[in-house]
FIDREN-371797 format. One record per residue (C-alpha): x, y, z; residue number from 1. Coordinates in nm, 4 decimals. Example, Ala and Ser with C-alpha at 12.3 -4.5 7.8 and 13.67 -1.06 7.14 Angstrom:
REM FIDREN-371797
1.2300:-0.4500:0.7800:1
1.3670:-0.1060:0.7140:2
END
This chain:
REM FIDREN-371797
-0.3783:-4.3841:0.0081:1
-0.5862:-4.1697:-0.2270:2
-0.3949:-3.9507:-0.4695:3
-0.4754:-3.5874:-0.5304:4
-0.4889:-3.4114:-0.8637:5
-0.2173:-3.1574:-0.9450:6
-0.4507:-2.8673:-0.8719:7
-0.5506:-3.0179:-0.5384:8
-0.1855:-3.0643:-0.4429:9
-0.1059:-2.7030:-0.5300:10
-0.4138:-2.5926:-0.3377:11
-0.2953:-2.7915:-0.0372:12
0.0517:-2.6385:-0.0584:13
-0.0894:-2.2865:-0.0869:14
-0.3429:-2.3455:0.1924:15
-0.0849:-2.4706:0.4441:16
0.1964:-2.2284:0.3698:17
0.0980:-1.8680:0.4409:18
0.2527:-1.6104:0.2099:19
0.4484:-1.4646:0.5017:20
0.6645:-1.7785:0.4946:21
0.7595:-1.7356:0.1291:22
1.1244:-1.6362:0.0960:23
1.0404:-1.4155:-0.2014:24
0.7727:-1.2332:-0.0009:25
1.0142:-1.1835:0.2907:26
1.2803:-1.0396:0.0604:27
1.0268:-0.8110:-0.1042:28
0.9195:-0.6764:0.2370:29
1.2858:-0.6066:0.3155:30
1.3056:-0.4241:-0.0175:31
1.0039:-0.2109:0.0779:32
1.1782:-0.1125:0.4010:33
1.4958:-0.0229:0.2126:34
1.3141:0.1895:-0.0443:35
1.1310:0.3791:0.2287:36
1.4646:0.4533:0.3965:37
1.6317:0.5542:0.0691:38
1.3529:0.7896:-0.0309:39
1.3781:0.9778:0.2992:40
1.6982:1.1261:0.1568:41
1.5340:1.2550:-0.1619:42
1.5003:1.6315:-0.2133:43
1.1940:1.7874:-0.0505:44
1.0380:1.8711:-0.3879:45
1.0486:1.5005:-0.4809:46
0.8678:1.3734:-0.1690:47
0.5336:1.3779:-0.3498:48
0.6875:1.2975:-0.6874:49
0.9344:1.0224:-0.7580:50
0.9733:0.9237:-0.3917:51
0.5987:0.8646:-0.3593:52
0.5950:0.6737:-0.6888:53
0.8778:0.4471:-0.5733:54
0.7071:0.3779:-0.2412:55
0.3716:0.3055:-0.4014:56
0.5279:0.0791:-0.6649:57
0.7549:-0.1204:-0.4332:58
0.4680:-0.2049:-0.1992:59
0.2939:-0.3676:-0.4948:60
0.5557:-0.6436:-0.5133:61
0.4775:-0.8214:-0.1837:62
0.1068:-0.7449:-0.2314:63
0.1044:-0.9301:-0.5652:64
0.2968:-1.2199:-0.4120:65
0.0356:-1.2384:-0.1356:66
-0.2335:-1.2355:-0.4037:67
-0.0739:-1.5440:-0.5609:68
-0.1032:-1.7210:-0.2284:69
-0.4777:-1.6613:-0.2259:70
-0.5356:-1.8312:-0.5620:71
-0.6341:-2.1939:-0.6226:72
-0.5824:-2.2042:-0.9981:73
-0.2182:-2.2511:-1.1120:74
-0.2772:-2.0109:-1.4034:75
-0.3936:-1.7378:-1.1641:76
-0.1010:-1.8057:-0.9317:77
0.1362:-1.7726:-1.2278:78
-0.0429:-1.4545:-1.3366:79
0.0039:-1.2943:-0.9930:80
0.3757:-1.3828:-0.9866:81
0.4114:-1.2484:-1.3411:82
0.2426:-0.9238:-1.2345:83
0.4927:-0.8935:-0.9486:84
0.7725:-0.9349:-1.2050:85
0.6209:-0.6502:-1.4058:86
0.6351:-0.4342:-1.0960:87
1.0034:-0.5256:-1.0608:88
1.0579:-0.3859:-1.4128:89
0.8883:-0.0627:-1.3092:90
1.1160:-0.0382:-1.0061:91
1.4243:-0.1028:-1.2210:92
1.3189:0.1832:-1.4475:93
1.2592:0.4164:-1.1542:94
1.5994:0.3219:-1.0111:95
1.7669:0.4285:-1.3361:96
1.5776:0.7579:-1.3302:97
1.6771:0.8170:-0.9664:98
2.0402:0.7491:-1.0467:99
2.0373:0.9791:-1.3486:100
1.8718:1.2525:-1.1425:101
2.1404:1.1954:-0.8768:102
1.8862:1.1026:-0.6082:103
2.0682:0.7715:-0.5570:104
2.4417:0.7337:-0.5194:105
2.6274:0.4517:-0.6891:106
2.6264:0.2192:-0.3866:107
2.2540:0.2590:-0.3153:108
2.1703:0.2266:-0.6842:109
2.3691:-0.0948:-0.7347:110
2.2391:-0.2395:-0.4088:111
1.8796:-0.1681:-0.5114:112
1.9354:-0.3175:-0.8574:113
2.0929:-0.6319:-0.7069:114
1.8014:-0.6817:-0.4700:115
1.5483:-0.6282:-0.7482:116
1.7332:-0.8808:-0.9653:117
1.7380:-1.1413:-0.6864:118
1.3644:-1.1053:-0.6251:119
1.3006:-1.1190:-1.0001:120
1.4931:-1.4475:-1.0254:121
1.2947:-1.5914:-0.7349:122
0.9682:-1.4853:-0.8976:123
1.0859:-1.6326:-1.2275:124
1.1303:-1.9678:-1.0537:125
0.7738:-1.9430:-0.9276:126
0.6410:-1.8600:-1.2745:127
0.8334:-2.1532:-1.4225:128
0.7004:-2.3894:-1.1573:129
0.3385:-2.2900:-1.2152:130
0.3826:-2.2808:-1.5950:131
0.3051:-2.6514:-1.6140:132
-0.0675:-2.7214:-1.6156:133
-0.0515:-3.0912:-1.5264:134
0.1454:-3.2851:-1.2660:135
0.3238:-3.4802:-1.5424:136
0.4781:-3.1562:-1.6690:137
0.6045:-3.0454:-1.3284:138
0.9561:-3.1305:-1.2105:139
0.9272:-3.4566:-1.0211:140
1.1461:-3.6780:-0.8114:141
1.3789:-3.4014:-0.6956:142
1.4082:-3.3036:-0.3327:143
1.2469:-2.9645:-0.2874:144
1.0559:-2.9951:-0.6152:145
0.7772:-2.7815:-0.4676:146
0.7496:-2.4123:-0.5371:147
1.1023:-2.2692:-0.4965:148
1.0242:-1.9810:-0.2624:149
0.8401:-2.1985:-0.0138:150
1.1739:-2.2272:0.1592:151
1.2382:-1.9601:0.4188:152
1.4929:-1.6922:0.3471:153
1.8325:-1.7660:0.4921:154
END
């Protein structure tokens, strides 16, 4: 049996697993839906302000995850996941602003922050996995040693 290089293996994984099957992508889509529902309750004068900013920003998270799926180079995959993490930081900041402006109640605020944190941890696992440039540096010999969010969301 011929062996594949680390890049070829990653390319094979990415080619056979569409981004829609990534647990982190699925959770980020659920987050988009939640943010759209939450922002419906914002004051009318914020519909084109902070509400629109939140909606535009949150949709960037799954889009950047999908972009990672389209890359062949591990460094570019890592870069796309890192960009998605940056968007998480933006959303965390906007959540604080919404709470301080009293657009989000305590329950919705803490729920949003928890979901953002969970997605951030999942993305961090992806970044860590693709941090290694060679197969020898990647975690080996463990069941499920492939990219962590390849598993479907429970």
